[in-house]
C-alpha positions in Angstrom: -14.3 37.4 -10.1 -13.4 33.7 -9.5 -11.1 31.7 -11.3 -10.9 28.8 -13.1 -10.0 27.2 -10.0 -13.5 28.3 -8.3 -11.2 31.0 -6.2 -10.9 34.0 -6.4 -8.2 36.4 -8.6 -4.9 36.7 -5.8 -6.1 33.6 -4.0 -2.7 33.3 -3.4 -2.6 36.5 -1.3 -5.8 35.4 0.7 -4.9 33.1 3.3 -6.3 34.9 6.0 -9.5 34.7 4.9 -9.1 31.0 4.4 -7.6 31.0 7.9 -10.4 32.6 9.4 -13.5 31.3 7.4 -12.0 27.4 7.4 -9.2 26.7 9.2 -10.1 28.2 12.5 -13.6 27.0 12.3 -12.6 22.9 11.1 -9.9 23.3 14.1 -12.6 24.2 16.3 -14.1 21.2 15.1 -11.9 19.0 15.6 -11.3 19.6 19.2 -15.1 19.6 20.0 -15.3 16.0 18.0 -12.6 14.9 19.9 -13.7 16.4 23.1 -16.9 15.1 22.3 -16.2 11.3 21.6 -13.3 10.7 24.1 -15.3 12.4 27.0 -19.0 12.0 26.8 -21.6 9.6 26.4 -22.6 7.4 25.2 -19.7 7.3 22.7 -17.6 6.0 26.2 -19.8 4.0 27.7 -18.3 0.3 28.1 -20.0 -2.7 26.7 -18.5 -3.1 23.4 -16.9 -6.2 22.0 -13.1 -6.8 22.3 -10.9 -7.8 19.3 -8.8 -11.0 18.9 -6.4 -9.4 17.0 -4.0 -12.2 16.8 -7.0 -14.9 15.0 -5.6 -16.4 12.0 -8.6 -15.3 10.4 -8.9 -12.1 7.6 -12.4 -11.8 9.4 -11.8 -10.0 13.1 -13.1 -12.3 15.6 -14.7 -10.6 18.8 -12.7 -12.1 22.1 -14.5 -11.0 25.0 -16.5 -7.7 26.1 -15.3 -4.5 28.1 -17.1 -3.7 31.3 -20.8 -2.3 31.5 -19.9 1.2 32.3 -16.7 3.8 32.3 -14.4 4.5 29.1 -12.9 0.9 28.4 -10.1 1.9 26.9 -6.8 3.7 28.0 -6.5 7.4 27.0 -4.3 6.3 24.0 -6.7 4.0 22.9 -9.6 6.1 22.9 -7.8 9.5 20.9 -6.6 7.1 18.6 -10.6 6.1 18.0 -11.6 9.6 17.9 -9.1 11.2 16.1 -9.7 8.1 13.4 -13.1 9.1 12.8 -12.7 12.8 13.0 -10.3 11.6 9.7 -13.6 10.0 8.6 -15.6 12.4 9.5 -14.1 15.6 7.1 -13.0 12.6 4.9 -16.3 12.4 3.9 -16.9 15.7 3.9 -14.5 16.2 0.8 -16.6 13.9 -1.0 -20.0 15.8 -0.5 -18.4 19.1 -1.3 -19.4 18.7 -5.1 -22.9 17.5 -5.0 -23.5 20.2 -2.3 -22.4 22.9 -4.7 -24.7 21.2 -7.8 -27.4 20.9 -5.2 -27.4 24.9 -4.6 -26.9 25.3 -8.0 -23.2 26.6 -7.9 -20.8 26.8 -9.7 -18.6 23.3 -9.2 -14.5 23.2 -10.5 -12.2 21.8 -10.9 -11.2 22.9 -7.2 -11.7 24.7 -4.5 -10.0 26.0 -1.6 -12.9 24.5 1.1 -12.5 20.6 -0.3 -8.4 21.3 0.4 -8.7 22.9 3.6 -11.1 20.3 5.1 -8.8 17.6 3.4 -6.1 19.3 5.2 -7.8 18.5 8.6 -8.5 14.9 7.6 -4.8 14.6 6.9 -3.7 16.1 10.4 -6.0 13.8 12.7 -5.2 10.9 10.2 -1.4 11.0 11.3 -2.0 11.8 14.8 -4.3 8.5 14.5 -1.7 6.6 13.4 1.2 8.1 16.1 -0.6 7.5 18.8 -2.1 3.9 17.3 1.2 2.7 17.4 1.9 3.8 21.2 -1.7 2.8 22.0 -1.1 -1.0 20.9 2.5 -1.7 21.9 4.9 0.2 24.2 5.7 4.2 24.3 9.2 3.2 23.5 8.5 0.7 20.9 6.6 3.5 18.8 8.7 3.3 15.5 8.7 -0.7 15.8 6.4 -1.4 14.1 7.1 -4.0 11.8 5.0 -6.6 14.0 1.7 -4.7 12.8 2.7 -5.4 8.9 4.6 -8.9 9.5 5.0 -12.0 11.2 7.4 -13.2 13.0 8.9 -15.2 10.2 8.4 -12.5 7.5 5.7 -13.0 6.1 2.6 -10.5 5.8 0.3 -10.5 7.9 -2.9 -11.7 7.0 -5.0 -11.9 10.1 -7.2 -9.3 10.4 -5.1 -7.1 12.4 -2.6 -7.2 9.5 -5.5 -6.2 7.2 -6.3 -3.6 9.4 -2.6 -2.0 9.2 -2.2 -2.9 5.9 -5.6 -0.8 4.5 -4.6 1.7 7.4 -1.0 2.4 6.0 -2.2 2.4 2.1 -4.9 5.3 2.8 -1.9 6.8 5.0 0.1 6.8 1.6 -2.5 8.2 -0.5 -3.7 10.9 1.6 -0.2 12.0 2.4 0.0 11.8 -1.7 -3.4 14.2 -2.7 -2.5 16.7 0.3 1.1 17.3 -0.9 -0.8 17.9 -4.5 -3.7 20.0 -3.6 -2.0 23.3 -4.3 -2.4 25.5 -7.6 1.2 24.6 -8.7 0.5 21.1 -8.7 -2.4 22.0 -11.0 -0.5 24.0 -13.4 1.4 21.7 -14.5 -0.8 18.1 -14.2 -3.1 20.7 -15.7 -6.6 20.0 -14.9 -7.5 16.8 -16.4 -4.3 14.7 -14.7 -4.9 16.4 -11.7 -8.5 15.7 -11.3 -7.6 11.9 -12.1 -5.3 11.3 -9.9 -7.8 13.5 -6.8 -10.1 11.0 -7.9 -8.2 8.1 -5.7 -9.9 10.1 -2.9 -13.3 7.5 -3.2 -10.3 4.8 -2.8 -8.7 6.3 0.1 -12.7 6.0 1.3 -12.8 2.8 0.7 -9.6 2.0 2.3 -10.2 3.7 5.8 -13.9 1.9 5.3 -11.7 -1.6 5.2 -9.6 -0.4 8.0 -12.3 0.2 10.5 -13.9 -3.1 9.1 -10.8 -5.1 9.4 -10.6 -3.4 13.0 -14.1 -4.6 14.3 -16.6 -2.0 13.1 -19.1 -4.4 12.4 -18.6 -6.4 15.4 -19.7 -3.8 17.6 -22.9 -2.7 16.3 -24.3 -1.4 19.9 -21.4 1.1 19.5 -22.4 4.8 18.2 -19.1 5.3 16.5 -20.2 2.2 14.0 -23.5 4.1 13.7 -21.6 6.9 12.6 -19.2 4.7 10.6 -22.1 3.3 8.8 -23.9 6.9 8.1 -20.6 8.7 6.7 -20.8 5.8 4.4 -24.2 6.0 3.4 -24.9 9.6 3.2 -21.2 9.9 0.6 -22.9 7.0 -1.4 -26.3 8.7 -1.5 -24.5 12.2 -2.2 -22.4 10.6 -4.8 -25.6 8.9 -6.8 -27.5 12.4 -6.5 -24.0 14.3 -7.4 -24.1 11.8 -10.6 -27.5 12.2 -11.7 -27.4 16.1 -11.4 -24.2 16.2 -13.7 -26.0 14.1 -15.9 -28.9 15.7 -15.9 -27.1 19.4 -16.7 -25.2 18.3 -19.5 -28.0 16.4 -21.0 -29.3 20.1 -20.6 -26.4 21.7 -22.3 -26.2 19.4 -25.5 -29.7 19.7 -26.0 
């Protein structure tokens, strides 16, 4: 019998079930996506725009193009790009769980273990993206010397595409880690359902920041890239899913009131 959180009673002792049904499949999916994004065409194909990240403009500017074949990027850069898109895929899925429940005529509780676990793997992929990305854009010994990612040498905040991409990425990471810290029964009990749900709605802001992060890193300058096609597909799926979910929710509540 499910409780009001949408999980079976005694779910605190049900870690094995979540491990088998959620975490292991999500770990396998992460590995498969990394292999596809890093090792298989067309994701490894060259010919995509490189960016002039230091151009004094808030909009990304194409500098040149990679060669016509090969991977066109270092291993660290390839992992950074791949892990970022793995995180984006999982983040998009967390925003579609509620709509899926409504379409399947299932209860849509305040919280579900599936959404929590998918969100956990989105944060794991995000952390990997940030850590390796710091090395990919600098020297191996400068992993934690990242002030220049956010500020110019005179101390003013960076407002070029590189800086804005990093600021939006930082804001997204802070929100993602914060939401993960709140994604537990204790936080839900202490904050109560309404306040907890309102905080979890920061997931929408997180998704918008991720899209902006990709934009400032030049996603729309690479329209021939399958990564850009994937990003646009995820954004459209989330927008359509949210619109459908809102429509179904309003219809359900209208029937209830009548």
